[in-house]
TORRO-238866 format. One record per residue (C-alpha): residue number from 0; z, x, y. Coordinates in nm, 2 decimals, always signed. Each point is the difference from the previous one (the first is absolute). Layout:
N
{NUM; {Z; X; Y}}
...
This chain:
550
{0; {+0.00; +0.00; +0.00}}
{1; {+0.09; +0.28; +0.24}}
{2; {-0.32; +0.20; -0.07}}
{3; {-0.21; -0.31; +0.07}}
{4; {+0.18; -0.09; +0.32}}
{5; {-0.24; +0.04; +0.30}}
{6; {+0.30; +0.15; +0.19}}
{7; {-0.01; +0.30; -0.23}}
{8; {-0.21; +0.25; +0.19}}
{9; {-0.09; +0.36; -0.09}}
{10; {-0.08; +0.22; +0.29}}
{11; {+0.04; +0.32; -0.21}}
{12; {+0.21; +0.15; +0.28}}
{13; {-0.32; +0.07; +0.19}}
{14; {+0.12; -0.11; +0.35}}
{15; {+0.31; +0.22; -0.05}}
{16; {-0.20; +0.30; -0.12}}
{17; {-0.24; -0.03; +0.28}}
{18; {+0.28; -0.02; +0.25}}
{19; {+0.18; +0.30; -0.15}}
{20; {-0.33; +0.20; +0.02}}
{21; {-0.03; -0.09; +0.37}}
{22; {+0.37; +0.09; +0.06}}
{23; {-0.05; +0.35; -0.14}}
{24; {-0.34; +0.04; +0.17}}
{25; {+0.15; -0.09; +0.35}}
{26; {+0.30; +0.23; -0.06}}
{27; {-0.23; +0.29; -0.07}}
{28; {-0.25; -0.04; +0.28}}
{29; {+0.21; -0.16; +0.28}}
{30; {+0.38; +0.04; -0.06}}
{31; {+0.10; -0.12; +0.35}}
{32; {-0.18; -0.33; -0.03}}
{33; {+0.12; -0.03; -0.36}}
{34; {+0.36; +0.02; +0.13}}
{35; {-0.07; -0.30; +0.24}}
{36; {-0.14; -0.22; -0.28}}
{37; {+0.28; +0.12; -0.23}}
{38; {+0.26; -0.10; +0.25}}
{39; {-0.16; -0.34; +0.04}}
{40; {+0.00; -0.04; -0.38}}
{41; {+0.36; +0.10; -0.05}}
{42; {+0.15; -0.18; +0.30}}
{43; {-0.18; -0.33; -0.07}}
{44; {+0.05; +0.01; -0.37}}
{45; {+0.26; +0.21; -0.17}}
{46; {+0.23; +0.01; +0.30}}
{47; {+0.00; -0.38; +0.04}}
{48; {+0.08; -0.04; -0.37}}
{49; {+0.29; +0.25; +0.03}}
{50; {+0.12; -0.16; +0.32}}
{51; {-0.01; -0.36; -0.13}}
{52; {+0.13; +0.11; -0.34}}
{53; {-0.25; -0.24; -0.16}}
{54; {+0.09; -0.15; -0.34}}
{55; {-0.25; +0.02; -0.29}}
{56; {-0.21; -0.30; +0.09}}
{57; {-0.03; +0.06; +0.37}}
{58; {-0.28; +0.25; +0.02}}
{59; {-0.22; -0.26; -0.17}}
{60; {+0.13; -0.30; +0.17}}
{61; {+0.01; +0.16; +0.35}}
{62; {-0.30; +0.23; -0.02}}
{63; {-0.10; -0.10; +0.35}}
{64; {+0.30; +0.20; +0.13}}
{65; {-0.17; +0.32; -0.12}}
{66; {-0.35; -0.07; +0.13}}
{67; {+0.01; +0.31; +0.22}}
{68; {+0.03; +0.22; -0.30}}
{69; {-0.31; -0.17; -0.15}}
{70; {-0.20; +0.08; +0.31}}
{71; {+0.11; +0.37; -0.04}}
{72; {-0.10; +0.01; -0.36}}
{73; {-0.33; -0.17; +0.08}}
{74; {-0.07; +0.29; +0.24}}
{75; {+0.05; +0.24; -0.29}}
{76; {-0.23; -0.21; -0.22}}
{77; {-0.26; +0.05; +0.26}}
{78; {+0.07; +0.37; +0.00}}
{79; {-0.03; -0.01; -0.38}}
{80; {-0.36; -0.12; +0.04}}
{81; {-0.06; +0.29; +0.25}}
{82; {+0.15; +0.24; -0.25}}
{83; {-0.24; -0.11; -0.27}}
{84; {-0.29; +0.06; +0.24}}
{85; {+0.13; +0.34; +0.10}}
{86; {+0.04; +0.11; -0.37}}
{87; {-0.35; -0.13; -0.08}}
{88; {-0.15; +0.19; +0.29}}
{89; {+0.18; +0.32; -0.09}}
{90; {-0.03; +0.01; -0.38}}
{91; {-0.29; -0.24; -0.10}}
{92; {-0.26; -0.05; +0.27}}
{93; {+0.06; +0.35; +0.15}}
{94; {-0.10; +0.16; -0.32}}
{95; {-0.31; -0.22; -0.05}}
{96; {-0.11; +0.06; +0.36}}
{97; {+0.06; +0.38; -0.04}}
{98; {-0.21; +0.02; -0.31}}
{99; {-0.28; -0.20; +0.16}}
{100; {+0.00; +0.21; +0.31}}
{101; {+0.01; +0.33; -0.20}}
{102; {-0.31; -0.10; -0.20}}
{103; {-0.20; -0.11; +0.31}}
{104; {+0.11; +0.27; +0.25}}
{105; {+0.25; +0.27; -0.09}}
{106; {+0.06; +0.07; +0.36}}
{107; {+0.08; -0.36; +0.10}}
{108; {+0.36; -0.14; +0.05}}
{109; {+0.19; -0.06; -0.32}}
{110; {+0.12; -0.35; +0.10}}
{111; {-0.11; -0.30; +0.19}}
{112; {+0.28; -0.11; +0.23}}
{113; {-0.17; -0.32; +0.11}}
{114; {-0.08; -0.14; -0.35}}
{115; {+0.12; -0.36; -0.04}}
{116; {+0.02; +0.02; -0.38}}
{117; {+0.37; +0.11; -0.03}}
{118; {+0.12; -0.29; +0.23}}
{119; {-0.23; -0.25; -0.17}}
{120; {+0.13; +0.11; -0.35}}
{121; {+0.36; -0.01; +0.12}}
{122; {-0.05; -0.35; +0.14}}
{123; {-0.14; -0.12; -0.33}}
{124; {+0.28; +0.16; -0.21}}
{125; {+0.28; -0.13; +0.23}}
{126; {-0.16; -0.35; +0.01}}
{127; {+0.09; -0.03; -0.37}}
{128; {+0.37; -0.04; +0.10}}
{129; {-0.03; -0.31; +0.22}}
{130; {-0.26; -0.14; -0.24}}
{131; {+0.24; +0.02; -0.29}}
{132; {+0.28; -0.14; +0.21}}
{133; {-0.22; -0.30; +0.10}}
{134; {-0.12; -0.06; -0.35}}
{135; {+0.35; +0.01; -0.15}}
{136; {+0.18; -0.18; +0.28}}
{137; {-0.24; -0.27; +0.10}}
{138; {+0.08; -0.26; -0.26}}
{139; {+0.37; +0.00; +0.06}}
{140; {-0.03; +0.02; +0.38}}
{141; {-0.27; -0.26; +0.04}}
{142; {+0.16; -0.30; +0.17}}
{143; {-0.30; -0.23; -0.02}}
{144; {+0.09; -0.32; -0.17}}
{145; {+0.37; +0.06; +0.06}}
{146; {+0.15; -0.31; +0.16}}
{147; {+0.34; -0.04; -0.16}}
{148; {+0.21; +0.18; +0.26}}
{149; {-0.10; -0.27; +0.24}}
{150; {+0.00; -0.28; -0.26}}
{151; {+0.35; +0.10; -0.12}}
{152; {+0.12; -0.02; +0.36}}
{153; {-0.17; -0.33; +0.05}}
{154; {+0.17; -0.14; -0.31}}
{155; {+0.34; +0.12; +0.13}}
{156; {-0.05; -0.17; +0.33}}
{157; {-0.12; -0.31; -0.18}}
{158; {+0.32; +0.00; -0.20}}
{159; {+0.21; -0.05; +0.32}}
{160; {+0.09; -0.35; +0.12}}
{161; {-0.11; -0.10; +0.35}}
{162; {+0.16; +0.19; +0.29}}
{163; {+0.17; +0.23; -0.24}}
{164; {+0.16; +0.34; +0.08}}
{165; {-0.12; +0.26; -0.26}}
{166; {+0.21; +0.32; -0.04}}
{167; {-0.21; +0.29; -0.13}}
{168; {+0.12; +0.34; -0.10}}
{169; {-0.24; +0.25; +0.14}}
{170; {-0.35; +0.10; +0.11}}
{171; {-0.20; -0.06; -0.32}}
{172; {+0.10; -0.36; -0.04}}
{173; {+0.00; -0.08; +0.37}}
{174; {-0.32; +0.14; +0.16}}
{175; {-0.23; -0.22; -0.21}}
{176; {+0.20; -0.30; +0.11}}
{177; {-0.03; +0.09; +0.36}}
{178; {-0.38; +0.06; -0.04}}
{179; {-0.04; -0.35; -0.14}}
{180; {+0.20; -0.15; +0.29}}
{181; {-0.14; +0.21; +0.28}}
{182; {-0.36; +0.02; -0.11}}
{183; {-0.07; -0.29; -0.22}}
{184; {+0.24; -0.24; +0.17}}
{185; {+0.15; -0.09; -0.34}}
{186; {+0.35; -0.16; -0.02}}
{187; {+0.10; +0.10; +0.35}}
{188; {+0.29; -0.24; -0.03}}
{189; {+0.18; +0.25; -0.23}}
{190; {+0.20; +0.27; +0.18}}
{191; {+0.01; +0.33; -0.19}}
{192; {+0.30; +0.23; +0.03}}
{193; {-0.03; +0.36; -0.11}}
{194; {+0.36; +0.05; -0.09}}
{195; {+0.01; +0.37; +0.09}}
{196; {-0.13; -0.10; +0.35}}
{197; {+0.26; -0.27; +0.03}}
{198; {+0.26; +0.26; +0.07}}
{199; {-0.16; +0.08; +0.33}}
{200; {+0.07; -0.17; +0.33}}
{201; {-0.37; -0.03; +0.09}}
{202; {-0.08; -0.18; -0.32}}
{203; {+0.29; -0.24; +0.04}}
{204; {-0.12; -0.07; +0.36}}
{205; {-0.35; -0.08; -0.14}}
{206; {+0.14; -0.24; -0.25}}
{207; {+0.18; -0.19; +0.28}}
{208; {-0.34; -0.10; +0.14}}
{209; {-0.27; -0.25; -0.10}}
{210; {-0.28; +0.16; -0.20}}
{211; {-0.32; -0.21; -0.07}}
{212; {+0.13; -0.31; -0.18}}
{213; {+0.33; +0.17; -0.09}}
{214; {+0.31; -0.11; +0.19}}
{215; {+0.26; +0.25; +0.12}}
{216; {+0.27; +0.08; -0.25}}
{217; {+0.32; -0.21; -0.01}}
{218; {+0.22; +0.28; +0.13}}
{219; {+0.34; -0.07; +0.16}}
{220; {+0.08; +0.36; +0.06}}
{221; {-0.17; +0.15; +0.31}}
{222; {-0.11; +0.34; +0.12}}
{223; {+0.35; +0.08; +0.10}}
{224; {+0.10; +0.00; -0.36}}
{225; {-0.29; +0.20; -0.15}}
{226; {-0.10; +0.23; +0.29}}
{227; {+0.05; +0.38; -0.05}}
{228; {+0.36; +0.09; +0.06}}
{229; {+0.14; -0.33; -0.10}}
{230; {+0.29; +0.02; -0.24}}
{231; {-0.16; -0.27; -0.21}}
{232; {-0.31; +0.21; -0.09}}
{233; {+0.19; +0.11; -0.32}}
{234; {+0.30; -0.20; -0.13}}
{235; {+0.23; +0.19; -0.22}}
{236; {+0.19; -0.14; -0.30}}
{237; {+0.37; +0.05; +0.05}}
{238; {+0.17; -0.17; -0.29}}
{239; {+0.31; -0.21; +0.08}}
{240; {+0.20; -0.11; -0.31}}
{241; {+0.14; -0.30; +0.19}}
{242; {-0.35; -0.16; -0.02}}
{243; {-0.06; +0.09; -0.36}}
{244; {+0.33; -0.15; -0.11}}
{245; {-0.04; -0.32; +0.20}}
{246; {-0.14; -0.28; -0.22}}
{247; {-0.18; -0.15; +0.31}}
{248; {-0.23; +0.30; -0.01}}
{249; {-0.06; +0.00; -0.38}}
{250; {-0.38; -0.04; +0.06}}
{251; {-0.01; +0.24; +0.30}}
{252; {+0.04; -0.01; +0.37}}
{253; {-0.17; -0.29; +0.18}}
{254; {-0.34; +0.12; +0.11}}
{255; {-0.02; -0.25; +0.29}}
{256; {+0.35; +0.10; +0.13}}
{257; {-0.07; +0.37; -0.03}}
{258; {-0.33; -0.03; +0.19}}
{259; {+0.19; -0.19; +0.27}}
{260; {+0.25; +0.28; +0.02}}
{261; {-0.29; +0.24; +0.05}}
{262; {-0.17; -0.23; +0.25}}
{263; {+0.33; -0.02; +0.20}}
{264; {+0.05; +0.38; -0.03}}
{265; {+0.34; -0.07; -0.13}}
{266; {+0.24; +0.29; +0.04}}
{267; {+0.16; -0.08; -0.34}}
{268; {-0.30; +0.14; -0.18}}
{269; {-0.04; +0.31; +0.21}}
{270; {+0.18; +0.33; -0.02}}
{271; {+0.00; +0.32; +0.19}}
{272; {-0.07; +0.33; -0.18}}
{273; {-0.02; +0.36; +0.13}}
{274; {+0.18; -0.12; +0.32}}
{275; {-0.31; -0.13; +0.17}}
{276; {-0.22; -0.16; -0.26}}
{277; {+0.03; -0.37; -0.08}}
{278; {-0.13; -0.14; -0.33}}
{279; {-0.01; -0.35; -0.15}}
{280; {+0.16; -0.07; -0.34}}
{281; {+0.00; -0.26; -0.27}}
{282; {+0.31; -0.05; -0.22}}
{283; {-0.18; -0.13; -0.31}}
{284; {-0.32; +0.11; -0.17}}
{285; {-0.10; -0.36; -0.08}}
{286; {-0.12; -0.28; +0.24}}
{287; {+0.01; -0.37; -0.09}}
{288; {-0.23; -0.28; +0.12}}
{289; {+0.12; -0.34; -0.12}}
{290; {-0.26; -0.26; -0.11}}
{291; {-0.03; -0.37; -0.09}}
{292; {-0.20; -0.01; -0.32}}
{293; {-0.07; -0.38; +0.01}}
{294; {-0.13; +0.03; +0.36}}
{295; {-0.21; +0.30; -0.08}}
{296; {-0.16; -0.17; -0.30}}
{297; {-0.07; -0.31; +0.21}}
{298; {-0.17; +0.22; +0.27}}
{299; {-0.23; +0.15; -0.27}}
{300; {+0.14; +0.35; +0.05}}
{301; {+0.04; +0.04; -0.38}}
{302; {-0.30; -0.05; -0.24}}
{303; {+0.04; -0.28; -0.25}}
{304; {+0.02; +0.23; -0.29}}
{305; {+0.28; +0.20; +0.15}}
{306; {+0.24; -0.27; +0.12}}
{307; {+0.25; +0.12; -0.27}}
{308; {+0.03; +0.32; +0.20}}
{309; {+0.09; -0.17; +0.33}}
{310; {+0.29; +0.21; +0.15}}
{311; {+0.30; -0.11; +0.20}}
{312; {-0.02; +0.32; +0.19}}
{313; {-0.19; +0.33; +0.03}}
{314; {+0.17; +0.34; -0.03}}
{315; {-0.16; +0.30; +0.16}}
{316; {+0.14; +0.33; -0.13}}
{317; {-0.02; +0.33; +0.18}}
{318; {-0.18; +0.27; -0.22}}
{319; {+0.14; +0.28; +0.22}}
{320; {+0.29; +0.07; +0.22}}
{321; {-0.19; -0.11; +0.32}}
{322; {-0.19; -0.29; +0.14}}
{323; {-0.30; +0.14; +0.19}}
{324; {-0.16; -0.17; +0.30}}
{325; {-0.28; -0.14; -0.22}}
{326; {+0.25; -0.15; -0.24}}
{327; {+0.21; -0.15; +0.28}}
{328; {-0.30; -0.17; +0.16}}
{329; {-0.12; -0.14; -0.33}}
{330; {+0.35; -0.14; -0.07}}
{331; {+0.00; -0.14; +0.36}}
{332; {-0.33; -0.18; -0.08}}
{333; {+0.13; -0.13; -0.34}}
{334; {+0.32; -0.12; +0.15}}
{335; {-0.15; -0.20; +0.28}}
{336; {-0.34; -0.10; -0.15}}
{337; {+0.14; -0.30; -0.18}}
{338; {-0.30; +0.02; -0.24}}
{339; {-0.23; -0.11; +0.28}}
{340; {-0.23; +0.30; -0.04}}
{341; {-0.08; +0.14; -0.35}}
{342; {+0.11; +0.36; -0.04}}
{343; {-0.20; +0.19; -0.27}}
{344; {-0.01; +0.35; -0.14}}
{345; {-0.25; +0.22; -0.17}}
{346; {+0.12; +0.21; -0.30}}
{347; {+0.01; +0.31; +0.22}}
{348; {+0.18; -0.20; +0.27}}
{349; {+0.28; -0.09; -0.25}}
{350; {+0.04; +0.36; -0.10}}
{351; {+0.03; +0.11; +0.36}}
{352; {+0.30; -0.22; +0.08}}
{353; {+0.36; +0.13; +0.01}}
{354; {+0.12; -0.36; -0.07}}
{355; {-0.02; -0.15; -0.34}}
{356; {-0.19; -0.33; +0.02}}
{357; {-0.18; -0.01; -0.34}}
{358; {+0.23; -0.28; -0.15}}
{359; {-0.13; -0.23; +0.27}}
{360; {-0.38; +0.05; -0.03}}
{361; {-0.26; -0.23; -0.15}}
{362; {-0.34; +0.15; -0.08}}
{363; {-0.29; -0.20; +0.14}}
{364; {-0.32; +0.19; -0.09}}
{365; {+0.04; +0.36; +0.12}}
{366; {+0.27; -0.09; +0.27}}
{367; {+0.37; -0.03; -0.07}}
{368; {+0.15; -0.28; +0.21}}
{369; {+0.36; +0.00; +0.10}}
{370; {+0.14; -0.33; -0.13}}
{371; {+0.35; -0.17; -0.04}}
{372; {+0.01; +0.09; -0.37}}
{373; {+0.20; +0.23; -0.21}}
{374; {-0.16; +0.19; -0.29}}
{375; {+0.27; +0.16; -0.21}}
{376; {-0.26; +0.19; -0.20}}
{377; {-0.20; +0.14; +0.29}}
{378; {-0.02; +0.34; -0.16}}
{379; {-0.17; -0.15; -0.31}}
{380; {-0.23; -0.27; +0.11}}
{381; {-0.14; -0.15; +0.33}}
{382; {+0.02; -0.36; +0.08}}
{383; {-0.33; -0.17; +0.07}}
{384; {-0.11; -0.29; +0.20}}
{385; {-0.23; -0.10; -0.29}}
{386; {-0.21; -0.26; +0.18}}
{387; {-0.08; +0.21; +0.30}}
{388; {-0.06; +0.32; -0.19}}
{389; {-0.23; -0.18; -0.25}}
{390; {-0.20; -0.14; +0.28}}
{391; {-0.03; +0.34; +0.17}}
{392; {-0.12; +0.20; -0.30}}
{393; {-0.23; -0.27; -0.13}}
{394; {-0.15; -0.14; +0.32}}
{395; {+0.07; +0.23; +0.30}}
{396; {+0.02; +0.37; -0.10}}
{397; {-0.31; +0.21; +0.02}}
{398; {-0.08; +0.28; -0.25}}
{399; {-0.33; +0.11; +0.14}}
{400; {-0.14; +0.31; -0.18}}
{401; {+0.27; +0.03; -0.26}}
{402; {-0.23; -0.12; -0.27}}
{403; {-0.27; +0.26; +0.08}}
{404; {+0.01; +0.29; -0.25}}
{405; {-0.21; +0.20; +0.23}}
{406; {+0.27; +0.02; +0.27}}
{407; {+0.27; +0.27; -0.04}}
{408; {+0.34; -0.13; +0.10}}
{409; {+0.23; +0.27; -0.13}}
{410; {-0.03; +0.26; +0.28}}
{411; {+0.29; -0.12; +0.21}}
{412; {+0.36; -0.06; -0.11}}
{413; {+0.03; -0.29; +0.24}}
{414; {-0.30; -0.18; -0.14}}
{415; {+0.13; +0.05; -0.35}}
{416; {+0.34; -0.14; +0.09}}
{417; {-0.16; -0.30; +0.17}}
{418; {-0.21; -0.08; -0.31}}
{419; {+0.29; +0.05; -0.23}}
{420; {+0.21; -0.23; +0.23}}
{421; {-0.26; -0.27; -0.04}}
{422; {-0.01; +0.03; -0.38}}
{423; {+0.38; +0.00; -0.01}}
{424; {-0.01; -0.32; +0.21}}
{425; {-0.22; -0.17; -0.25}}
{426; {+0.23; +0.10; -0.29}}
{427; {+0.32; -0.10; +0.17}}
{428; {-0.15; -0.33; +0.12}}
{429; {-0.13; -0.09; -0.34}}
{430; {+0.34; +0.08; -0.15}}
{431; {+0.17; -0.22; +0.25}}
{432; {-0.24; -0.29; -0.06}}
{433; {+0.03; +0.04; -0.37}}
{434; {+0.38; -0.01; +0.03}}
{435; {-0.03; -0.32; +0.19}}
{436; {-0.21; -0.15; -0.28}}
{437; {-0.33; +0.02; +0.19}}
{438; {-0.17; +0.18; -0.28}}
{439; {-0.36; -0.09; +0.09}}
{440; {+0.04; +0.11; +0.36}}
{441; {+0.15; +0.33; -0.12}}
{442; {-0.30; +0.05; -0.23}}
{443; {-0.23; -0.07; +0.29}}
{444; {+0.18; +0.26; +0.21}}
{445; {-0.04; +0.27; -0.27}}
{446; {-0.36; -0.08; -0.06}}
{447; {-0.06; +0.02; +0.37}}
{448; {+0.17; +0.34; +0.01}}
{449; {-0.23; +0.14; -0.28}}
{450; {-0.30; -0.15; +0.18}}
{451; {+0.05; +0.14; +0.35}}
{452; {+0.15; +0.33; -0.10}}
{453; {-0.17; +0.09; -0.32}}
{454; {+0.05; +0.32; -0.21}}
{455; {-0.36; +0.10; +0.06}}
{456; {+0.07; +0.07; +0.36}}
{457; {+0.38; +0.06; +0.01}}
{458; {+0.12; +0.11; -0.34}}
{459; {+0.30; -0.16; -0.16}}
{460; {+0.29; +0.25; +0.02}}
{461; {+0.36; +0.01; -0.12}}
{462; {+0.11; -0.21; +0.29}}
{463; {-0.20; -0.29; -0.13}}
{464; {+0.17; +0.01; -0.34}}
{465; {+0.20; -0.32; +0.05}}
{466; {-0.33; -0.19; +0.01}}
{467; {-0.05; +0.05; -0.37}}
{468; {+0.31; -0.19; -0.11}}
{469; {-0.05; -0.26; +0.26}}
{470; {-0.36; -0.07; -0.12}}
{471; {+0.13; -0.04; -0.36}}
{472; {+0.26; -0.25; +0.13}}
{473; {-0.28; -0.20; +0.17}}
{474; {-0.21; -0.02; -0.31}}
{475; {-0.26; +0.26; +0.11}}
{476; {+0.04; +0.22; -0.31}}
{477; {-0.35; +0.15; +0.01}}
{478; {+0.03; +0.10; +0.37}}
{479; {+0.35; +0.13; -0.07}}
{480; {-0.12; +0.23; -0.28}}
{481; {-0.29; +0.12; +0.22}}
{482; {+0.22; +0.09; +0.29}}
{483; {+0.27; +0.15; -0.23}}
{484; {-0.26; +0.22; -0.18}}
{485; {-0.13; +0.14; +0.33}}
{486; {+0.35; +0.08; +0.14}}
{487; {+0.14; +0.15; -0.33}}
{488; {-0.33; +0.19; -0.05}}
{489; {+0.03; +0.16; +0.34}}
{490; {+0.36; +0.09; -0.05}}
{491; {-0.06; +0.16; -0.34}}
{492; {-0.30; +0.19; +0.14}}
{493; {+0.18; +0.12; +0.31}}
{494; {+0.32; +0.12; -0.16}}
{495; {-0.14; +0.29; -0.20}}
{496; {-0.23; +0.10; +0.29}}
{497; {+0.29; +0.01; +0.25}}
{498; {+0.21; +0.19; -0.25}}
{499; {-0.27; +0.26; -0.04}}
{500; {-0.01; +0.03; +0.38}}
{501; {+0.38; +0.02; +0.01}}
{502; {+0.01; -0.30; +0.24}}
{503; {+0.31; -0.15; -0.16}}
{504; {+0.11; -0.18; +0.32}}
{505; {-0.33; -0.19; +0.04}}
{506; {+0.03; -0.38; +0.00}}
{507; {-0.22; -0.03; -0.30}}
{508; {+0.22; +0.24; -0.20}}
{509; {+0.35; -0.05; +0.13}}
{510; {+0.26; -0.27; +0.05}}
{511; {-0.24; -0.27; +0.14}}
{512; {-0.22; +0.01; -0.31}}
{513; {+0.30; +0.01; -0.24}}
{514; {+0.14; -0.31; +0.18}}
{515; {-0.33; -0.18; -0.02}}
{516; {-0.03; +0.06; -0.37}}
{517; {+0.35; -0.11; -0.06}}
{518; {-0.07; -0.33; +0.20}}
{519; {-0.32; -0.05; -0.20}}
{520; {+0.15; +0.06; -0.34}}
{521; {+0.31; -0.21; +0.08}}
{522; {-0.22; -0.29; +0.12}}
{523; {-0.22; +0.02; -0.32}}
{524; {+0.32; +0.00; -0.21}}
{525; {+0.14; -0.30; +0.18}}
{526; {-0.33; -0.19; -0.05}}
{527; {-0.02; +0.09; -0.37}}
{528; {-0.33; +0.19; +0.04}}
{529; {+0.10; +0.24; -0.27}}
{530; {-0.35; +0.12; -0.09}}
{531; {-0.09; +0.10; +0.35}}
{532; {+0.35; +0.14; +0.06}}
{533; {-0.04; +0.23; -0.30}}
{534; {-0.35; +0.11; +0.10}}
{535; {+0.11; +0.09; +0.36}}
{536; {+0.32; +0.17; -0.11}}
{537; {-0.19; +0.21; -0.25}}
{538; {-0.25; +0.11; +0.26}}
{539; {+0.27; +0.08; +0.25}}
{540; {+0.20; +0.21; -0.24}}
{541; {-0.31; +0.19; -0.12}}
{542; {-0.07; +0.09; +0.37}}
{543; {+0.36; +0.11; +0.06}}
{544; {-0.01; +0.21; -0.32}}
{545; {-0.33; +0.16; +0.10}}
{546; {+0.14; +0.07; +0.36}}
{547; {+0.31; +0.17; -0.15}}
{548; {-0.22; +0.23; -0.21}}
{549; {-0.19; +0.13; +0.30}}
């Protein structure tokens, strides 16, 4: 599988070799200018790496930070072509020209200084390098037919209710959303928060204004509270046992009351440190927002299939010892929003929070909406708004280009994660529908998944393994066996190869694959698919044995 991947390119070290030839050549003929290029190379490459103390992934993920060193090495590549011409002139064409001159006129010059042949030959030889790079790299860098970065963002915006606030985690999952809103005028009623920006005063000020169809945020805290220098920029957890031992605060400190204390700049939650610095504190690491379950159900805030999870209150637990400005302003919105405006999150947005909110999320398509529910098993399974999610994946979402085997989608980690997130959505929704007894709709969802994201264009990997057991459950035995054969076949093919390459930490060799196989085999055992179970287990054990022998 790895050898056949278009992303596997062989440049035969030619760009490196050509650059090293140029480096040596310039060092020999022009040491002073070599020192200038060398300083540029070191200071914009190696020095930045040392200064930033980059971790293992960063040179690849942040390669634009070292672009100056690429320019320097490109200069040496150019000198490498010159060096080839120089060598050809001295040792190849010089000898030919001398022999020709000697035979014609022994008294003539022994070389032809103006001959274009060495330069022409060097050009042709050096041209091999970019030609090989283009040939090898074109198929996995060609973006024609690639639409899913935009389509995935469109599906995410479509998942949000009207006038929603959508919290995203970073650049990759935000910029496509902004493009759709700013350029294509799509879902401009949704206001996107980049949570890392939400810690800045300028971004909070922007969110306090109307933007297209999106109303200002329901803040009650003002610039005085979140401006630079305010003691409420960071709130520190200072445990006070009197609160922890008081049964009135068993669920946590009242969120509304605490936000009111912040709004009033109450002296009771402030303290002076280092003689001249004032900070804000919170005496408990949990905040509590009471709810009326019956009223929330009547208002339609809880999907019909989730009314059993209606909560009498929401608990927001601090993950760290501080509440940062972004967390405080989010809590302010939640406290005073009264469920009037939907607050949704992307997966990356959830991960960026320092407040635990996952027990109170319901998944609607790709968006996770804050709802007055409590999911005690939030670490195991997401709760779905089945009706809305089913309508989205079957009638609204776009999967343009994903069924085209001629389009390469595996060049960017973000695109891979987005596609995987869509496949996971299909599986989780089908499981939720099946659990509710809506077997036929669950089957339709899985068939739709196999149709719009087929193996021919996006291969089934170990992350798709749960689809096998689910398809067996839904009566699609033939499809289940087909999907299972492809996944297990790839796992058993990749394990010996990766062992041979000593890539033991690769996802196709390590813990993720082991977990996937365990899930698959356990599901087959639970469904009494003994014959398939034995077949897959035998293949897997054979691959492990072979890998251990290498």
